[in-house]
KENU-282908 format. One line per 3 residues: their letters; for each residue x, z, y of C-alpha. Coordinates in steps of 0.1 Angstrom, whole numbers, plus 5000, padded with zeros to 4 digits. Example, Ala and Ser with C-alpha at 12.3 -4.5 7.8 and 13.67 -1.06 7.14 Angstrom:
! residues 2
AS	5123,5078,4955  5137,5071,4989
***
This chain:
! residues 696
MLT	4151,4121,3608  4124,4129,3633  4091,4111,3640
YFT	4081,4112,3676  4045,4112,3686  4034,4098,3720
LFT	4000,4111,3729  3977,4104,3758  3947,4127,3764
TIL	3920,4132,3790  3907,4167,3795  3870,4171,3802
GSI	3855,4205,3810  3838,4226,3836  3858,4249,3858
FST	3848,4284,3868  3851,4289,3905  3858,4319,3927
LLY	3880,4329,3956  3911,4351,3954  3918,4373,3985
AQT	3954,4379,3995  3968,4394,4027  3995,4368,4029
PVP	3997,4331,4018  4005,4323,3982  4026,4293,3972
SSL	4008,4264,3957  4029,4266,3926  4036,4297,3906
DDT	4073,4293,3910  4098,4270,3925  4113,4241,3905
LQL	4149,4251,3900  4176,4227,3888  4199,4237,3859
NEV	4228,4244,3882  4207,4269,3903  4190,4290,3875
IVR	4205,4325,3873  4203,4343,3839  4210,4380,3830
GYA	4221,4374,3794  4253,4392,3784  4253,4409,3819
TNR	4269,4378,3835  4242,4372,3862  4256,4337,3864
RLL	4241,4303,3865  4228,4291,3831  4254,4263,3833
ETP	4281,4290,3833  4267,4312,3805  4285,4307,3772
ASV	4255,4314,3750  4222,4299,3739  4196,4313,3763
GLL	4160,4302,3765  4141,4308,3798  4104,4311,3805
TRR	4092,4313,3841  4058,4324,3854  4047,4288,3853
DLN	4055,4286,3816  4039,4320,3809  4007,4319,3830
QRF	3999,4283,3840  4009,4259,3812  3985,4274,3787
GTP	3951,4290,3793  3954,4313,3763  3965,4347,3777
TLV	3991,4355,3750  4028,4352,3747  4026,4330,3716
PAL	4022,4294,3730  4049,4298,3757  4074,4313,3733
NTL	4068,4285,3708  4080,4259,3734  4116,4273,3731
PGV	4138,4257,3705  4148,4281,3678  4120,4305,3686
RAD	4087,4309,3666  4059,4332,3674  4030,4338,3650
ERS	3995,4352,3655  3980,4356,3621  3949,4372,3637
PGS	3943,4379,3674  3967,4407,3685  3989,4405,3653
YRL	4022,4391,3666  4052,4382,3647  4084,4368,3664
AIR	4113,4349,3649  4145,4339,3666  4165,4316,3643
GSA	4145,4326,3613  4147,4364,3618  4110,4369,3607
IRS	4116,4364,3570  4116,4402,3566  4086,4408,3588
PFG	4051,4407,3571  4039,4419,3605  4053,4431,3638
VRN	4086,4423,3654  4119,4434,3637  4155,4424,3638
IKT	4152,4416,3675  4162,4438,3705  4140,4438,3736
YWN	4145,4451,3771  4126,4453,3804  4155,4449,3827
ELP	4179,4475,3812  4151,4497,3797  4150,4494,3759
LTD	4116,4485,3745  4127,4484,3709  4127,4518,3693
AGG	4154,4535,3672  4137,4523,3641  4141,4487,3651
NTP	4104,4480,3659  4091,4463,3690  4054,4467,3701
LNA	4052,4432,3715  4014,4432,3714  4014,4461,3739
LDV	4026,4437,3766  4002,4415,3785  4015,4381,3795
RAL	3996,4382,3828  4019,4410,3840  4051,4392,3832
GRI	4071,4370,3855  4100,4359,3834  4115,4360,3799
EVI	4150,4353,3787  4156,4348,3750  4192,4352,3738
KGP	4194,4334,3705  4217,4346,3676  4236,4378,3671
SGS	4242,4397,3704  4253,4430,3690  4285,4431,3712
LYG	4264,4441,3741  4228,4448,3729  4234,4466,3696
AGT	4221,4461,3661  4203,4428,3652  4210,4394,3638
GGT	4181,4375,3653  4185,4378,3690  4176,4396,3722
VLF	4146,4392,3745  4148,4403,3782  4115,4408,3800
SGL	4109,4410,3838  4078,4418,3857  4061,4399,3885
AVP	4083,4393,3916  4071,4411,3947  4080,4393,3980
ANK	4094,4414,4008  4072,4425,4036  4040,4411,4019
SSV	4011,4427,4002  3985,4410,3980  3955,4416,3958
ELS	3948,4392,3930  3917,4390,3908  3914,4370,3876
ALA	3888,4363,3850  3885,4339,3820  3860,4330,3793
GSY	3862,4308,3763  3852,4299,3728  3845,4325,3701
GLY	3834,4352,3725  3867,4352,3745  3865,4371,3777
GNG	3890,4387,3800  3896,4400,3835  3923,4415,3855
ISL	3935,4428,3889  3970,4429,3903  3981,4448,3934
QTG	4014,4442,3950  4031,4455,3981  4066,4448,3993
KNN	4086,4465,4021  4122,4462,4032  4132,4490,4010
SAI	4105,4491,3983  4085,4469,3960  4055,4481,3939
SLS	4033,4461,3915  4002,4475,3896  3983,4454,3871
YNH	3953,4460,3849  3942,4434,3823  3914,4434,3798
LQS	3909,4409,3770  3883,4407,3741  3873,4382,3716
DGY	3849,4379,3686  3876,4359,3668  3875,4326,3650
RDQ	3875,4342,3615  3852,4368,3601  3867,4403,3607
SAV	3890,4391,3635  3877,4406,3667  3901,4421,3692
VRD	3898,4443,3723  3928,4451,3745  3934,4469,3777
NLS	3968,4470,3795  3979,4489,3825  4014,4484,3840
LTG	4032,4498,3870  4066,4488,3883  4083,4501,3913
SFS	4117,4496,3930  4129,4518,3958  4162,4515,3978
VSP	4167,4551,3988  4201,4543,4004  4223,4512,4009
KRT	4240,4521,3977  4213,4536,3955  4181,4520,3940
ISV	4156,4538,3918  4131,4519,3897  4102,4529,3875
LAL	4083,4512,3847  4051,4526,3833  4031,4509,3806
YSD	3999,4518,3787  3982,4497,3761  3950,4504,3741
LHY	3946,4478,3714  3922,4473,3685  3921,4443,3664
QTP	3906,4435,3630  3927,4421,3602  3908,4395,3581
GGL	3936,4391,3555  3951,4361,3539  3933,4335,3518
NLA	3944,4315,3488  3943,4277,3490  3909,4273,3474
QYQ	3893,4299,3498  3912,4284,3528  3899,4249,3520
ANP	3863,4260,3513  3859,4282,3544  3889,4288,3567
RAS	3869,4312,3588  3863,4336,3560  3880,4370,3557
RPA	3897,4381,3525  3870,4385,3498  3867,4412,3472
TPT	3883,4409,3438  3873,4426,3405  3898,4454,3414
LPS	3900,4455,3452  3873,4455,3480  3872,4430,3508
SAA	3888,4433,3542  3853,4435,3558  3841,4462,3534
QQA	3872,4484,3542  3870,4476,3579  3906,4466,3579
GIY	3923,4466,3612  3947,4481,3637  3941,4509,3662
QKV	3971,4512,3685  3977,4531,3717  4012,4528,3733
GYL	4025,4547,3763  4059,4541,3779  4076,4556,3810
GFS	4111,4547,3821  4133,4553,3850  4163,4533,3862
HEY	4190,4544,3886  4214,4518,3901  4244,4529,3921
RWN	4268,4506,3939  4301,4523,3948  4312,4492,3965
DRI	4310,4454,3961  4331,4456,3930  4318,4486,3910
QNT	4282,4494,3901  4264,4514,3874  4228,4512,3860
TVI	4216,4541,3840  4181,4543,3824  4161,4568,3805
YGS	4127,4564,3788  4101,4582,3767  4074,4565,3746
TTD	4045,4575,3724  4025,4555,3699  3993,4565,3682
FAN	3987,4541,3653  3960,4538,3626  3956,4511,3600
PFI	3927,4511,3576  3939,4487,3549  3923,4474,3517
TNY	3941,4500,3495  3947,4529,3519  3944,4543,3554
ERR	3976,4549,3574  3978,4572,3604  4011,4573,3623
TDQ	4024,4589,3655  4058,4578,3670  4076,4596,3698
GLG	4106,4578,3712  4133,4589,3736  4164,4571,3747
GRT	4187,4559,3774  4213,4533,3783  4241,4532,3808
VTQ	4260,4501,3820  4290,4500,3844  4303,4468,3857
IRL	4337,4465,3874  4346,4432,3891  4382,4423,3899
PNG	4378,4389,3918  4413,4387,3931  4445,4380,3913
PLP	4456,4351,3890  4428,4359,3864  4396,4371,3880
TTF	4379,4394,3855  4346,4413,3852  4345,4443,3829
TVG	4312,4457,3815  4312,4490,3796  4283,4512,3785
AEL	4264,4530,3758  4229,4532,3744  4212,4561,3725
LRT	4178,4559,3709  4158,4584,3689  4123,4581,3673
FTV	4104,4608,3655  4076,4596,3633  4048,4616,3615
DRN	4032,4593,3589  4003,4601,3566  3985,4580,3541
FGN	3949,4585,3530  3924,4568,3508  3902,4543,3527
RGG	3865,4547,3521  3849,4519,3541  3871,4523,3571
VAD	3871,4561,3570  3902,4582,3560  3896,4599,3527
TIQ	3918,4621,3505  3954,4625,3518  3980,4607,3496
TDE	4013,4612,3514  4025,4634,3543  4059,4624,3556
ELV	4082,4626,3586  4110,4602,3596  4137,4606,3623
ARQ	4155,4575,3633  4187,4576,3654  4206,4546,3668
STV	4237,4547,3690  4258,4518,3705  4289,4519,3725
FAQ	4301,4486,3740  4326,4469,3762  4330,4433,3774
AET	4355,4414,3795  4348,4381,3812  4379,4363,3826
ELP	4383,4331,3846  4412,4311,3832  4430,4281,3847
ARF	4416,4246,3843  4379,4259,3847  4379,4278,3815
RLT	4361,4312,3812  4368,4336,3783  4343,4363,3773
AGL	4352,4389,3747  4330,4419,3737  4330,4447,3711
SRN	4305,4473,3702  4303,4502,3677  4268,4507,3661
DVR	4256,4537,3642  4221,4539,3625  4208,4571,3608
YGF	4175,4581,3591  4163,4615,3580  4132,4616,3558
TRF	4110,4645,3547  4081,4644,3523  4057,4674,3523
PIR	4036,4685,3494  3999,4676,3496  3986,4696,3467
SAG	3990,4734,3463  3989,4735,3425  4022,4725,3410
AQP	4034,4709,3442  4070,4701,3448  4086,4717,3478
ATL	4094,4696,3509  4125,4675,3504  4149,4661,3530
LAR	4166,4628,3523  4191,4611,3546  4202,4575,3549
NFT	4232,4571,3571  4247,4536,3574  4284,4533,3579
PVW	4291,4526,3616  4303,4491,3622  4322,4473,3649
LPR	4307,4440,3662  4330,4416,3681  4320,4385,3700
VAM	4343,4359,3716  4331,4329,3736  4349,4302,3756
LRT	4333,4280,3782  4346,4252,3803  4328,4235,3832
FGQ	4332,4198,3840  4324,4195,3877  4291,4210,3890
NLS	4267,4196,3864  4283,4199,3829  4296,4226,3807
AFV	4305,4232,3771  4310,4264,3751  4320,4277,3717
SIS	4313,4312,3704  4319,4334,3674  4296,4365,3672
TGY	4289,4391,3645  4255,4406,3638  4244,4438,3620
SAP	4209,4448,3612  4201,4480,3594  4167,4482,3577
SSQ	4140,4491,3602  4119,4523,3598  4091,4502,3584
EVR	4114,4489,3557  4130,4522,3546  4096,4537,3547
PSA	4070,4510,3540  4033,4513,3546  4026,4525,3510
GGF	4049,4555,3516  4081,4567,3500  4117,4563,3512
NTT	4141,4536,3501  4177,4550,3498  4192,4518,3482
LNA	4183,4492,3509  4215,4480,3526  4220,4466,3561
ERG	4224,4429,3565  4255,4415,3582  4261,4381,3596
TSY	4286,4359,3615  4275,4331,3637  4296,4301,3648
EVG	4281,4281,3677  4290,4251,3699  4269,4242,3729
LRG	4267,4215,3756  4244,4216,3787  4243,4197,3819
SAV	4224,4174,3842  4227,4139,3855  4209,4113,3877
NSR	4208,4136,3907  4198,4165,3884  4166,4146,3874
LRF	4178,4146,3838  4187,4179,3822  4199,4186,3786
DVA	4209,4216,3766  4222,4212,3730  4235,4238,3706
VYN	4247,4236,3670  4252,4268,3649  4260,4282,3615
LQL	4249,4318,3608  4260,4333,3575  4241,4363,3564
KET	4250,4388,3537  4227,4414,3520  4197,4396,3535
IVR	4166,4419,3536  4135,4402,3521  4099,4413,3515
RSD	4081,4419,3482  4046,4429,3474  4031,4449,3446
AAG	3998,4440,3428  3977,4458,3454  3994,4439,3482
AEY	4015,4468,3495  4050,4456,3507  4084,4468,3498
FVN	4119,4454,3506  4150,4444,3487  4183,4428,3495
GGH	4183,4392,3486  4219,4380,3486  4234,4355,3510
IDQ	4217,4330,3534  4233,4301,3552  4215,4292,3583
QGL	4225,4259,3599  4206,4246,3629  4205,4223,3659
EAQ	4185,4231,3690  4181,4206,3719  4162,4206,3752
LAY	4157,4175,3773  4138,4171,3805  4134,4144,3831
DFV	4119,4148,3866  4104,4115,3878  4102,4129,3914
LPS	4125,4151,3933  4111,4180,3954  4103,4165,3988
TTS	4082,4175,4018  4067,4140,4020  4058,4131,3984
PVS	4022,4139,3974  4035,4147,3939  4057,4178,3939
LLR	4064,4178,3901  4062,4152,3874  4083,4162,3844
LWS	4086,4149,3809  4103,4174,3785  4110,4176,3748
NVT	4125,4204,3727  4137,4199,3691  4148,4223,3664
LTN	4164,4212,3632  4172,4238,3605  4187,4240,3570
YRF	4183,4276,3559  4191,4282,3523  4196,4311,3499
RDY	4230,4316,3483  4236,4337,3451  4199,4348,3451
QQG	4185,4362,3418  4148,4372,3416  4144,4387,3381
TAD	4156,4361,3357  4150,4333,3381  4180,4318,3400
LSN	4167,4309,3435  4201,4299,3449  4200,4268,3472
NRV	4162,4272,3478  4150,4270,3513  4142,4302,3532
PGV	4104,4304,3535  4086,4304,3568  4112,4282,3586
APT	4102,4246,3594  4131,4221,3589  4119,4201,3619
TLV	4100,4214,3650  4092,4191,3679  4076,4203,3711
TGI	4069,4177,3738  4051,4181,3771  4042,4167,3805
DAE	4039,4188,3836  4024,4175,3869  4017,4192,3902
TRL	4005,4177,3935  4007,4190,3970  3970,4189,3972
GLY	3970,4217,3945  3960,4198,3914  3982,4205,3883
AHV	3981,4194,3847  4001,4204,3816  3999,4186,3782
TFQ	4018,4200,3753  4022,4187,3717  4038,4206,3688
YLN	4048,4193,3655  4061,4213,3625  4068,4196,3592
DFP	4060,4213,3559  4080,4243,3548  4080,4267,3518
VND	4059,4298,3520  4075,4316,3491  4110,4322,3479
ANT	4105,4300,3448  4096,4270,3470  4067,4262,3448
VMS	4041,4263,3476  4045,4243,3508  4027,4246,3542
DPT	4007,4218,3557  4024,4200,3586  4012,4213,3620
RLL	4001,4190,3648  3988,4210,3678  3977,4195,3711
QAT	3971,4217,3741  3963,4209,3777  3954,4226,3810
LGF	3940,4211,3842  3938,4232,3873  3935,4234,3911
RRN	3955,4259,3932  3955,4257,3969  3959,4279,4000
LGQ	3928,4280,4022  3939,4292,4056  3962,4322,4061
HWT	3945,4347,4038  3928,4329,4009  3939,4311,3978
LDL	3917,4291,3953  3930,4288,3917  3908,4273,3890
YAS	3916,4260,3856  3902,4247,3823  3923,4246,3792
GDN	3919,4231,3757  3936,4244,3725  3939,4225,3692
LLD	3924,4194,3708  3930,4174,3676  3908,4199,3657
QTY	3934,4205,3630  3929,4231,3603  3962,4250,3603
SLG	3977,4285,3599  3994,4301,3630  4014,4323,3607
YDL	4016,4325,3569  4018,4356,3547  4051,4348,3530
NAV	4055,4357,3493  4019,4369,3492  4005,4384,3460
GNR	3977,4362,3446  3989,4332,3466  3970,4345,3497
YYN	3993,4327,3521  3968,4313,3546  3955,4326,3579
AAP	3935,4300,3597  3940,4295,3634  3910,4286,3657
ARN	3896,4251,3655  3892,4231,3687  3884,4255,3715
GIG	3884,4258,3753  3890,4283,3781  3881,4283,3817
GFG	3890,4308,3844  3905,4317,3877  3933,4338,3889
***
């Protein structure tokens, strides 16, 4: 069923050099090598070892995020996780799918909930500004795969939990970084950290810019982040998160097959009826600000509460080929979680109860686009999105090493839409429309059993619910869709994970079947503006597997501290059921944009002298890019590698240098297709062979 590729490569390149000053020594590796039975995850509020967590959870450490790949984006690291697929159709334009959840996302991140610790990053309209985060300011990511509404609210794709850089106690440091690469890529950054017995503060600034591989694909991004945690008393901890992102990237637009084959670097050309992307200066201007506070109170060693509040603002402008959209979002929300542990008694139990309330107010106006300048106003609209969730969960230890988890949540999503008149003569008065989705209860039940210290198995049944996002009830062309229904799903999953051979060999396998109803799918009109419809049922069957083998165990005497071979496999069979598109019956067709087979294999090596190397190979077989399954993608074969040197020099200095190569096989491929595109403009070429060098 799978073809495995064994690849050996030698990386040649020059390395930029500099020195990084720190007040205290820095470890030679970005993080410690943890075995499966030691890794603690936060998913479903268990704070247990991954081995004892009855769910599919993917984990990315700082090594995965900031060392394995030279490219300073989230995309390559996320794509190493089975069941997860991140696209970047042009630099800065992210799209994220967990178990196929991106079929309704022409751009952006929808149908996925995201949090920074307990602070919600996803707004009340179901949208996540993933491109407002800088990977260099992140220390850890957990990805919960499949419906997780019993604890995290609406969504059928999954949940992503972000964490910032860890700040060691009683240490302070200053880190400088810079990088340069192909196609005008340049970046720099500074990170300040200080840790005391009762506080930890981290401040990061990062800049990135690139001319882009394609015409009309330049990007400039500045990110500022501040995190702080303060233990104001033995029982009370207050934390703060502040983010600001200023992002501009050009959008070259999709190409049809003939254009893609003739010149993959071209931007979308003009047609007899529409101008080109370059002529209209198509792109995104986005400024995002976020401020959140967290209060944790521990009554005793059995009861604790975490309550968070946040405010956010987004200033968004999108000159497109057919119009010019200007949008302002103002978000406000909070979440409270109380955990009660009853460790004594015949059935030790942990209860988790809480609630989440989100509100987003949007002012959205569309204008004509005259060469990148807003022209005559076309629509003037306001949208208020509200989302509330109340949840409870019980985790009980049963006899014979069984553990039962049962959760239930109530989810309520509401929209209020107002369209204002734009012309005085004969204008209709402002009208208010409401779309209130019937509140739903979402249960989840999971059972896990451990077999000794190194093996566990689990089964789970979970329900998912995803109301249309604000960008779906009110698409970019304007208007308000009052007929679009929420999609519902039920997931059945079985998993097995463990380790053997003195924990050298680690494995994690999950098989699932997600049945979706009223699936939301994207359509486009003749001008390329999107709208959304319900597309019947989808059966999503899949297998996800991770396998890793450490050839050496951590030792104080071995010159090699890490030598790991790993491989992640995703097999999917996603098909439409009872799906009519006009007069065409598309039942049993494959869902577009989801590869039936994905294989990611890598080798990680680190020495005590400070040398490290990472080689990663990805293979995706061909998949349909439209609902009719008449057009297929090309298979993707992507080879990436990084070679670096990181070493402490005395007590106060650290040297960290690296060179990285991307697409070393020089393949022509799309890192993200425009699904169901009008005019068969499916293709967005990713960069050809390119290199990056840097320090930090």
